[in-house]
C-alpha positions as CSV (number, residue, x, y, z in Angstrom):
1,M,-10.9,-11.0,-0.7
2,K,-10.9,-13.9,1.8
3,P,-12.2,-13.6,5.4
4,E,-8.6,-13.9,6.6
5,H,-7.7,-10.8,4.6
6,L,-10.5,-8.9,6.4
7,S,-9.5,-10.2,9.8
8,A,-5.8,-9.3,9.3
9,L,-6.8,-5.8,7.9
10,K,-9.0,-5.2,11.0
11,K,-6.1,-6.1,13.3
12,I,-3.8,-3.8,11.4
13,L,-6.3,-0.9,11.5
14,T,-6.8,-1.4,15.2
15,A,-3.0,-1.4,16.0
16,L,-2.3,1.6,13.8
17,E,-5.3,3.7,14.9
18,G,-4.2,6.8,16.7
19,Q,-0.5,6.2,16.0
20,P,1.4,9.0,14.3
21,I,2.1,6.8,11.3
22,N,2.0,7.9,7.7
23,W,0.7,4.8,5.8
24,A,-1.7,3.4,3.2
25,I,-2.8,0.1,1.8
26,T,-1.4,-0.4,-1.7
27,G,-1.3,-3.3,-4.2
28,S,-4.1,-5.7,-4.9
29,L,-5.9,-5.2,-1.6
30,G,-5.9,-1.4,-2.3
31,F,-7.3,-2.1,-5.8
32,A,-10.0,-4.4,-4.5
33,L,-11.1,-2.0,-1.8
34,Q,-11.6,0.6,-4.6
35,G,-13.7,-1.8,-6.7
36,V,-11.1,-3.3,-9.0
37,K,-11.8,-7.0,-9.6
38,V,-8.5,-8.6,-8.6
39,E,-7.4,-11.6,-6.6
40,V,-5.9,-10.6,-3.3
41,H,-3.0,-12.7,-2.0
42,D,-1.3,-10.5,0.6
43,I,-1.5,-7.0,2.2
44,D,0.9,-4.3,1.2
45,I,1.5,-1.3,3.4
46,Q,3.3,1.7,1.9
47,T,4.7,4.2,4.4
48,D,7.7,6.4,5.1
49,R,11.0,5.1,6.6
50,E,10.3,6.0,10.2
51,S,6.8,4.6,10.1
52,A,8.1,1.3,8.6
53,Y,10.2,0.7,11.7
54,T,7.4,1.8,14.0
55,I,5.1,-0.7,12.4
56,Q,7.7,-3.4,12.8
57,R,7.8,-2.6,16.6
58,L,4.0,-2.7,16.8
59,F,3.9,-6.1,15.1
60,S,7.2,-7.5,16.5
61,D,5.5,-10.8,17.5
62,Y,4.3,-11.4,13.9
63,M,7.5,-10.4,12.0
64,T,8.8,-12.9,9.4
65,K,11.3,-10.5,7.9
66,E,12.7,-7.5,9.8
67,V,12.5,-4.1,8.1
68,R,15.8,-3.2,6.4
69,F,16.8,-1.2,3.4
70,S,16.4,-3.3,0.3
71,S,17.0,-2.6,-3.4
72,T,16.4,-4.1,-6.8
73,D,17.2,-2.7,-10.2
74,R,13.9,-0.8,-10.3
75,I,12.7,-0.1,-6.8
76,R,14.1,0.4,-3.3
77,S,12.6,0.8,0.1
78,H,12.8,-0.1,3.8
79,F,11.2,-3.4,3.4
80,G,9.9,-6.0,5.9
81,A,7.1,-8.5,6.4
82,F,4.9,-10.1,9.0
83,E,2.1,-12.6,9.1
84,I,-1.4,-12.3,10.7
85,D,-4.1,-14.9,10.4
86,G,-2.0,-16.7,7.7
87,I,-1.9,-13.6,5.6
88,E,1.5,-12.1,4.6
89,V,1.8,-8.3,5.2
90,E,4.6,-6.4,3.5
91,I,5.9,-3.1,4.7
92,M,7.5,-0.7,2.3
93,G,8.9,2.5,3.7
94,D,10.3,5.5,1.6
95,I,9.8,3.7,-1.7
96,Q,11.8,5.0,-4.6
97,K,11.6,4.0,-8.2
98,K,14.4,4.2,-10.7
99,L,13.7,6.8,-13.5
100,T,14.4,6.4,-17.2
101,D,17.6,8.5,-16.8
102,A,18.8,5.9,-14.2
103,T,18.4,8.3,-11.2
104,W,16.1,7.5,-8.3
105,E,13.0,9.5,-7.7
106,D,12.5,11.1,-4.3
107,P,10.9,8.9,-1.7
108,I,7.2,8.6,-2.1
109,N,5.1,10.3,0.7
110,P,1.9,8.2,0.9
111,R,-0.1,11.2,2.2
112,D,0.4,12.8,-1.2
113,H,-1.7,10.1,-2.9
114,L,-4.0,9.0,-0.1
115,V,-7.8,8.4,-0.3
116,W,-10.1,7.0,2.3
117,I,-12.3,4.0,1.7
118,E,-15.3,3.1,3.8
119,F,-15.6,-0.7,3.9
120,E,-17.6,-2.9,6.3
121,G,-17.6,-0.2,9.0
122,M,-13.9,0.5,8.6
123,R,-12.2,3.7,7.4
124,I,-9.2,2.6,5.4
125,P,-6.3,4.7,3.9
126,V,-5.4,3.5,0.4
127,L,-3.3,4.9,-2.4
128,S,-5.3,6.4,-5.2
129,L,-5.8,4.4,-8.4
130,P,-4.5,7.2,-10.6
131,Y,-1.3,7.3,-8.6
132,E,-1.0,3.5,-8.6
133,Y,-1.4,3.5,-12.4
134,Q,1.5,6.0,-12.8
135,A,3.6,3.9,-10.3
136,Y,3.2,0.7,-12.3
137,I,4.1,2.5,-15.5
138,K,7.4,3.7,-13.8
139,L,8.1,0.2,-12.7
140,G,7.5,-1.2,-16.2
141,R,4.6,-3.3,-15.0
142,F,2.5,-2.4,-18.0
143,E,-0.1,-5.2,-17.7
144,K,-1.1,-4.0,-14.2
145,A,-1.0,-0.4,-15.3
146,E,-3.3,-1.3,-18.3
147,M,-5.7,-3.1,-16.0
148,L,-5.9,0.1,-13.8
149,R,-6.3,2.4,-16.8
150,Q,-9.2,0.4,-18.1
151,Y,-10.9,0.4,-14.8
152,L,-10.4,4.1,-14.3
153,E,-11.8,4.8,-17.8
154,T,-15.1,3.0,-16.9
155,G,-15.9,5.8,-14.5
156,N,-17.3,3.3,-12.0
157,H,-14.5,3.8,-9.4
158,Q,-15.1,5.6,-6.2
159,R,-14.6,9.4,-6.4
160,E,-11.3,10.5,-4.8
161,K,-11.6,12.0,-1.4
162,P,-8.8,14.4,-0.3
163,F,-6.7,13.4,2.7
164,D,-8.3,14.8,5.8
165,R,-6.2,14.6,8.9
166,A,-9.2,15.5,11.1
């Protein structure tokens, strides 16, 4: 992870601290924070619908793409993006993945898959690697899923911590 990623992450954590927002870091940064050796390009935030729009308001000066409902053939969410310190940050609220029977799963609640990571004095909510593995399988992104499976099998990953609202 580049210093710019760390700087942007600190600004995000500072802005979201104490806010009633349901969110977690996902994607490559979430993997890296949990010890997976990956190249980090951007910051991905998974949240619920309401929180996606709240985050947009908090970062209105940095927005590059306003949050709106967006859909592809495999995934849909309330999607938006902003940029901090040259790092793109993507917001995905109420993510749903298309199932094999062509129906959409219920929106994902990040709290159901949340673990806390301690990193450089910060306490960071990330989505658990076992959840991420299953999500990538559902999306048909088997190469990433296989990378996560192999990492999880090494037993070197941080032990999962249950979500604690306190």
